[in-house]
Backbone bond lengths (Angstrom), bond angles and torsions (degrees), N, CA, C in turn:
res aa  C-N    CA-C-N  psi(-1)  N-CA   C-N-CA  omega(-1)  CA-C   N-CA-C  phi
1 X - - - 1.447 - - 1.527 108.92 -
2 X 1.314 116.81 140.64 1.458 122.56 -180.00 1.526 109.22 -112.62
3 X 1.343 115.83 130.56 1.460 122.04 -177.34 1.526 108.66 -123.70
4 X 1.323 116.62 127.22 1.462 121.58 178.47 1.521 109.02 -76.38
5 X 1.334 116.67 123.51 1.469 121.62 179.56 1.521 111.29 -97.52
6 X 1.331 117.48 -34.73 1.467 120.82 -179.03 1.522 109.47 -162.52
7 X 1.313 114.92 151.95 1.465 120.75 171.18 1.517 107.69 -153.39
8 X 1.335 115.02 141.23 1.456 119.64 179.65 1.515 109.77 -159.79
9 X 1.323 114.11 170.05 1.457 121.67 178.73 1.521 107.53 -131.57
10 X 1.321 116.17 136.36 1.458 122.14 175.15 1.523 106.20 -118.72
11 X 1.330 115.70 131.92 1.460 119.74 -175.10 1.521 109.40 -130.63
12 X 1.326 115.47 139.28 1.459 121.03 177.13 1.520 108.10 -138.93
13 X 1.317 114.96 132.31 1.459 120.02 177.26 1.515 106.94 -125.68
14 X 1.309 116.15 124.33 1.452 120.28 -178.66 1.515 110.60 144.06
15 X 1.322 115.69 -146.43 1.461 122.08 -178.37 1.520 108.79 -102.92
16 X 1.333 116.31 129.75 1.462 121.20 -178.90 1.521 109.77 -155.40
17 X 1.322 115.54 167.23 1.462 122.63 -179.75 1.526 108.45 -97.46
18 X 1.317 116.81 92.80 1.462 121.84 -176.84 1.523 111.38 -64.03
19 X 1.322 116.75 -46.83 1.465 120.71 -179.73 1.529 110.55 -63.52
20 X 1.321 116.92 -42.01 1.459 120.97 178.87 1.517 112.05 -63.04
21 X 1.344 116.99 -41.91 1.463 120.58 178.28 1.516 110.58 -65.35
22 X 1.329 117.07 -40.46 1.464 122.07 178.17 1.532 109.99 -58.61
23 X 1.326 116.40 -48.45 1.466 120.87 -179.49 1.529 111.25 -67.51
24 X 1.319 117.02 -38.24 1.464 122.20 179.87 1.531 110.84 -63.95
25 X 1.338 117.06 -43.84 1.464 120.02 178.53 1.522 111.21 -71.17
26 X 1.321 116.91 -31.26 1.468 119.84 174.66 1.526 109.39 -61.02
27 X 1.330 116.90 -43.55 1.469 120.68 177.00 1.523 111.35 -63.55
28 X 1.327 117.67 -38.87 1.466 121.34 178.25 1.526 110.20 -61.95
29 X 1.330 116.17 -43.34 1.469 121.52 179.67 1.527 110.49 -60.97
30 X 1.325 116.66 -42.38 1.468 121.02 178.76 1.523 110.12 -67.32
31 X 1.323 116.50 -43.30 1.464 121.31 -179.31 1.530 111.84 -63.01
32 X 1.322 116.94 -35.65 1.470 121.58 179.92 1.533 111.93 -86.35
33 X 1.328 117.14 5.50 1.464 125.01 174.32 1.532 114.16 67.36
34 X 1.331 116.57 32.05 1.461 120.31 171.48 1.528 110.82 -87.70
35 X 1.319 116.79 -13.47 1.465 122.71 177.09 1.519 107.63 -155.42
36 X 1.327 116.54 158.24 1.463 119.69 177.67 1.532 108.90 -91.66
37 X 1.337 117.27 153.82 1.469 119.70 -175.32 1.523 114.49 -64.97
38 X 1.321 117.54 -29.23 1.463 120.16 -177.22 1.526 111.82 -108.14
39 X 1.317 116.69 24.55 1.457 121.64 -177.29 1.527 110.49 -79.69
40 X 1.338 118.11 112.86 1.463 119.42 177.76 1.533 111.63 -72.33
41 X 1.310 116.57 -18.33 1.463 121.84 -179.99 1.525 110.59 -101.22
42 X 1.324 116.69 52.79 1.463 120.05 177.42 1.529 108.21 -56.02
43 X 1.330 117.55 136.54 1.471 119.24 -172.93 1.531 115.17 -73.58
44 X 1.314 115.58 54.62 1.464 120.88 171.85 1.521 105.76 -96.49
45 X 1.320 115.99 105.18 1.459 119.61 -172.59 1.524 113.32 -88.00
46 X 1.335 116.33 -15.27 1.463 118.84 -179.21 1.520 109.49 -152.84
47 X 1.327 115.80 135.14 1.463 121.47 175.38 1.523 106.77 -146.44
48 X 1.310 115.59 116.54 1.456 120.60 -178.52 1.522 109.22 -129.57
49 X 1.321 115.46 138.67 1.463 120.66 175.56 1.521 107.87 -132.80
50 X 1.315 115.47 122.13 1.461 121.51 177.17 1.519 108.28 -111.21
51 X 1.316 115.96 134.64 1.461 120.10 178.34 1.519 108.95 -109.39
52 X 1.325 114.59 135.02 1.450 122.05 179.54 1.517 108.23 -114.77
53 X 1.294 117.36 -177.93 1.457 121.27 178.99 1.519 112.28 -65.90
54 X 1.312 115.88 160.74 1.465 124.65 177.31 1.532 112.79 61.76
55 X 1.331 117.07 28.52 1.461 120.93 175.20 1.513 115.26 75.98
56 X 1.326 118.46 12.37 1.465 121.33 179.90 1.520 110.51 -83.36
57 X 1.340 115.33 142.42 1.461 121.13 -178.88 1.521 110.21 -131.93
58 X 1.315 114.35 158.10 1.459 121.88 173.03 1.528 106.86 -132.39
59 X 1.325 116.70 135.73 1.460 121.59 178.30 1.524 109.28 -120.83
60 X 1.311 115.56 144.01 1.463 121.55 169.82 1.524 105.72 -132.73
61 X 1.329 116.05 123.57 1.467 121.77 -177.48 1.525 108.04 -133.32
62 X 1.331 116.15 133.52 1.465 120.79 176.61 1.517 108.95 -122.37
63 X 1.315 116.30 125.73 1.461 122.39 171.21 1.519 107.43 -110.14
64 X 1.331 116.84 131.73 1.464 122.77 177.52 1.526 107.38 -120.78
65 X 1.311 115.18 101.00 1.458 121.48 -171.44 1.522 110.71 -107.66
66 X 1.330 115.25 147.25 1.463 121.49 177.94 1.512 109.50 -135.89
67 X 1.329 114.52 147.39 1.459 120.07 177.17 1.519 108.19 -148.93
68 X 1.313 115.37 136.86 1.461 120.59 174.27 1.520 106.52 -102.29
69 X 1.338 117.23 110.39 1.467 119.71 -175.31 1.524 111.87 -70.29
70 X 1.311 116.03 124.75 1.473 122.57 176.92 1.528 112.99 51.33
71 X 1.323 116.83 37.72 1.472 123.36 178.97 1.527 111.96 54.95
72 X 1.320 116.39 37.58 1.456 123.23 -179.05 1.524 109.61 -69.99
73 X 1.312 117.16 135.29 1.457 121.32 -178.12 1.528 112.33 -88.45
74 X 1.323 117.62 -5.70 1.461 119.94 -175.71 1.533 113.14 -114.56
75 X 1.338 118.17 -33.13 1.462 121.84 -176.54 1.526 111.62 -110.40
76 X 1.317 114.40 145.18 1.459 121.29 172.51 1.526 106.95 -138.02
77 X 1.339 116.42 138.83 1.461 121.61 177.00 1.522 108.70 -96.58
78 X 1.309 116.23 135.66 1.461 121.89 173.83 1.522 108.22 -120.25
79 X 1.315 115.44 135.47 1.458 121.46 -179.76 1.525 107.49 -130.70
80 X 1.323 116.44 114.86 1.466 121.61 176.50 1.520 107.67 -102.07
81 X 1.320 116.18 125.15 1.459 121.67 177.77 1.526 106.90 -120.87
82 X 1.322 115.75 113.99 1.464 122.05 -178.57 1.523 109.30 -111.80
83 X 1.321 115.66 121.88 1.466 122.74 179.58 1.522 107.95 -102.03
84 X 1.317 115.96 143.09 1.463 120.28 172.55 1.514 108.31 -147.18
85 X 1.321 115.10 123.17 1.462 119.86 175.78 1.522 108.36 -111.39
86 X 1.326 115.16 147.60 1.464 121.23 179.60 1.525 108.12 -132.01
87 X 1.315 115.94 134.70 1.472 123.06 175.45 1.529 112.17 52.31
88 X 1.330 115.54 48.38 1.464 120.95 179.26 1.524 109.01 -82.77
89 X 1.312 114.87 132.05 1.460 120.86 177.16 1.521 107.80 -131.02
90 X 1.327 116.91 135.74 1.461 121.11 177.66 1.523 109.46 -72.06
91 X 1.334 115.63 132.84 1.464 121.44 178.47 1.524 108.79 -134.57
92 X 1.309 115.39 158.38 1.463 121.23 174.92 1.517 108.15 -119.46
93 X 1.339 115.22 134.49 1.460 119.52 174.72 1.522 107.91 -126.98
94 X 1.307 115.62 158.30 1.459 121.05 175.96 1.521 106.97 -104.74
95 X 1.324 115.97 123.33 1.460 121.83 -179.36 1.521 108.06 -130.54
96 X 1.306 116.82 118.11 1.462 123.85 -178.72 1.531 111.24 51.82
97 X 1.326 115.84 42.99 1.456 121.82 176.24 1.516 114.95 80.25
98 X 1.333 118.21 4.39 1.466 121.26 179.62 1.521 109.47 -117.39
99 X 1.346 115.37 142.83 1.453 120.51 176.01 1.524 108.96 -83.78
100 X 1.307 115.95 130.56 1.461 121.40 177.45 1.520 109.40 -119.35
101 X 1.339 115.96 137.30 1.457 121.02 175.36 1.522 107.62 -96.42
102 X 1.324 115.57 116.58 1.456 121.84 -177.89 1.522 109.56 -126.30
103 X 1.318 115.24 178.88 1.457 121.74 177.05 1.521 108.55 -115.30
104 X 1.310 115.85 144.08 1.458 120.81 176.12 1.518 107.32 -122.37
105 X 1.308 116.45 126.92 1.456 121.23 -178.99 1.511 110.11 161.07
106 X 1.311 115.31 -147.82 1.457 121.00 -176.71 1.526 109.69 -124.86
107 X 1.322 115.98 134.29 1.464 122.31 178.77 1.514 108.89 -128.47
108 X 1.331 115.60 131.15 1.461 121.94 172.98 1.517 107.72 -122.68
109 X 1.320 115.72 134.73 1.459 121.13 175.18 1.523 107.18 -121.91
110 X 1.319 116.03 121.21 1.462 122.28 177.62 1.525 107.99 -103.47
111 X 1.321 116.91 134.37 1.465 121.38 -179.94 1.524 108.84 -126.33
112 X 1.333 115.49 131.82 1.458 122.97 176.07 1.526 107.23 -126.24
113 X 1.323 116.61 122.11 1.464 121.58 -179.83 1.527 108.29 -114.19
114 X 1.340 115.91 125.65 1.460 121.12 -177.07 1.525 111.24 -132.06
115 X 1.326 114.61 152.28 1.463 121.44 171.76 1.525 106.84 -108.22
116 X 1.312 116.43 133.01 1.459 121.89 175.44 1.520 106.80 -109.76
117 X 1.331 116.08 122.66 1.464 120.33 178.05 1.525 108.85 -94.42
118 X 1.313 115.85 148.13 1.468 123.01 -179.86 1.535 110.73 49.74
119 X 1.332 115.59 51.48 1.466 120.86 -173.87 1.524 113.60 -65.96
120 X 1.318 118.03 -23.46 1.468 120.63 177.08 1.520 112.37 -87.60
121 X 1.328 117.04 -10.54 1.459 120.70 -177.20 1.512 112.67 77.20
122 X 1.326 117.56 17.66 1.463 121.71 -178.47 1.522 110.98 -58.52
123 X 1.315 117.14 -43.64 1.459 120.73 -179.16 1.526 111.40 -82.58
124 X 1.300 117.60 -44.84 1.465 120.30 -174.37 1.525 113.34 -69.32
125 X 1.318 118.35 -22.22 1.467 121.17 -179.51 1.532 113.07 -98.02
126 X 1.307 116.95 -13.03 1.463 120.76 -178.96 1.529 109.30 -76.64
127 X 1.323 116.65 137.78 1.460 120.72 -174.25 1.531 112.89 -62.80
128 X 1.332 118.66 -30.41 1.459 120.92 -179.06 1.532 111.70 -101.90
129 X 1.318 116.52 -43.48 1.466 120.53 -174.70 1.529 113.61 -65.92
130 X 1.343 117.61 -27.62 1.466 119.22 -177.60 1.527 112.61 -61.07
131 X 1.334 117.21 -24.65 1.461 120.80 179.33 1.528 111.99 -77.03
132 X 1.327 116.88 -19.23 1.459 121.17 -177.81 1.531 113.15 -108.93
133 X 1.318 117.62 1.91 1.462 121.22 -175.16 1.531 112.32 -60.07
134 X 1.320 117.23 -49.51 1.465 120.46 -179.42 1.523 110.77 -63.80
135 X 1.314 116.86 -44.01 1.466 121.21 177.87 1.526 110.18 -60.81
136 X 1.323 116.27 -40.91 1.463 121.38 -177.91 1.521 111.73 -59.84
137 X 1.334 118.13 -50.89 1.465 118.46 -175.20 1.519 113.14 -84.82
138 X 1.351 118.82 -22.97 1.469 119.80 179.53 1.528 112.98 -84.23
139 X 1.314 117.49 -28.76 1.464 120.22 -175.75 1.530 111.59 -112.58
140 X 1.314 116.42 -59.71 1.465 121.06 -172.70 1.525 111.47 -70.94
141 X 1.314 117.47 -46.08 1.466 121.41 -174.36 1.528 113.44 -103.67
142 X 1.324 118.06 17.81 1.465 120.36 -176.59 1.528 112.17 -59.20
143 X 1.320 118.17 -45.87 1.472 120.27 -179.25 1.526 110.86 -65.83
144 X 1.335 116.92 -35.90 1.461 120.72 177.78 1.529 110.30 -66.85
145 X 1.322 116.22 -40.73 1.462 120.91 177.86 1.525 110.35 -63.35
146 X 1.323 117.05 -43.47 1.469 121.06 178.57 1.529 111.11 -62.91
147 X 1.323 116.50 -36.74 1.471 120.76 177.88 1.530 110.39 -63.54
148 X 1.330 116.78 -45.05 1.468 121.06 178.72 1.529 111.12 -66.98
149 X 1.320 116.33 -37.81 1.465 120.20 178.63 1.529 110.29 -63.39
150 X 1.327 117.10 -42.80 1.459 121.38 178.10 1.531 111.13 -65.41
151 X 1.327 116.80 -39.82 1.470 120.77 178.78 1.530 110.92 -62.55
152 X 1.322 116.79 -44.51 1.465 120.53 178.92 1.531 110.85 -68.31
153 X 1.312 117.38 -37.95 1.466 122.21 176.25 1.526 109.96 -57.80
154 X 1.323 116.38 -47.87 1.469 120.79 179.53 1.526 111.47 -64.09
155 X 1.329 115.99 -39.30 1.466 120.21 179.10 1.531 110.65 -63.33
156 X 1.322 116.48 -42.28 1.464 120.71 179.76 1.528 110.84 -63.92
157 X 1.313 117.10 -41.94 1.464 118.82 -179.01 1.527 112.39 -77.20
158 X 1.337 117.94 -19.46 1.470 119.93 168.68 1.527 109.37 -67.75
159 X 1.321 116.16 -36.59 1.467 120.36 175.57 1.528 110.03 -62.67
160 X 1.322 117.43 -44.54 1.460 120.87 177.79 1.527 110.64 -59.52
161 X 1.311 116.33 -44.06 1.466 121.11 178.76 1.528 110.90 -63.23
162 X 1.329 116.72 -39.07 1.465 121.86 178.59 1.527 110.64 -61.51
163 X 1.325 116.79 -44.20 1.468 120.83 179.33 1.526 110.32 -62.67
164 X 1.318 116.33 -47.21 1.470 120.27 -178.35 1.525 111.46 -65.61
165 X 1.324 117.71 -38.67 1.464 120.92 177.78 1.522 110.59 -64.69
166 X 1.330 117.24 -38.58 1.460 120.38 178.30 1.529 110.18 -60.93
167 X 1.319 116.48 -43.51 1.461 119.53 179.62 1.521 111.69 -64.98
168 X 1.314 117.88 -33.99 1.467 120.69 178.88 1.525 111.37 -68.87
169 X 1.323 117.55 -35.91 1.461 122.03 -176.24 1.521 113.16 -82.94
170 X 1.315 117.16 -12.10 1.451 120.95 -173.83 1.524 111.86 -72.52
171 X 1.334 117.57 133.04 1.463 119.83 178.89 1.522 111.63 -62.48
172 X 1.311 114.51 143.95 1.453 119.81 176.65 1.511 114.21 89.04
173 X 1.338 117.75 -6.89 1.458 119.62 -178.24 1.522 112.47 -116.60
174 X 1.335 116.48 6.25 1.460 118.57 -179.29 1.518 109.49 -68.62
175 X 1.311 114.51 147.17 1.458 118.79 175.04 1.515 108.05 -81.97
176 X 1.328 117.73 145.83 1.465 119.27 -179.94 1.524 110.63 -64.74
177 X 1.315 114.80 141.96 1.456 119.49 179.25 1.519 108.66 -84.30
178 X 1.324 115.99 135.38 1.459 121.94 179.92 1.517 108.57 -108.67
179 X 1.294 115.36 140.58 1.461 120.16 173.91 1.516 106.41 -82.79
180 X 1.308 116.95 126.05 1.455 120.19 179.06 1.512 111.03 75.20
181 X 1.324 116.45 -153.70 1.451 121.54 -178.28 1.509 112.38 -82.81
182 X 1.297 115.51 -178.04 1.455 120.90 -179.76 1.526 110.74 -69.77
183 X 1.333 116.63 -43.45 1.462 121.20 178.66 1.516 109.38 -94.11
184 X 1.333 118.26 144.60 1.464 119.25 176.51 1.531 109.77 -65.33
185 X 1.321 114.76 139.51 1.460 118.97 -178.41 1.516 110.29 -76.24
186 X 1.295 115.40 139.40 1.454 121.86 177.35 1.521 107.79 -131.39
187 X 1.279 115.20 155.19 1.457 117.21 175.15 1.509 112.15 148.49
188 X 1.300 114.69 -169.29 1.458 121.95 -177.38 1.521 108.97 -70.03
189 X 1.316 115.91 141.18 1.452 120.84 175.56 1.509 113.95 99.09
190 X 1.287 118.64 4.37 1.460 119.62 179.17 1.495 111.34 -103.47
């Protein structure tokens, strides 16, 4: 049985480092043990790049990640990360005296986090256990399932936070700093 733990979309429109974000999230995936660092078969199941006129590009990338938490024989975490860029154009900016090659356009990242129960089919294929599988996870292991669901939920939203933090730290995308409030202060004493 597959249970959705979290799903969200992160969107950015403007200038950003697409290659840097790709590499940064690849490191996050390795750090969270969804892939090994030297794995030549990284679970990127689809990567498409279409080029249009005037240097515009579109990318579609699908990552299908799996992790077995603490070598658990019953639960498996699945994380689908779908990238989509629209009207991406390569641009160069100067930041602190250095030229940086960035992308300008729109990027959406969709994330779906799921828990798969009995992923090996140990219970569902066993002649006796298959009759108790639903009872087992709905009654006996319900609190354990909820614990794993919460853990995966938190992991997915840490990924969202990681993406947003990367965009905040990226050169050329900082918001201008304002002295004081947004509106000029008025009143007595000026």
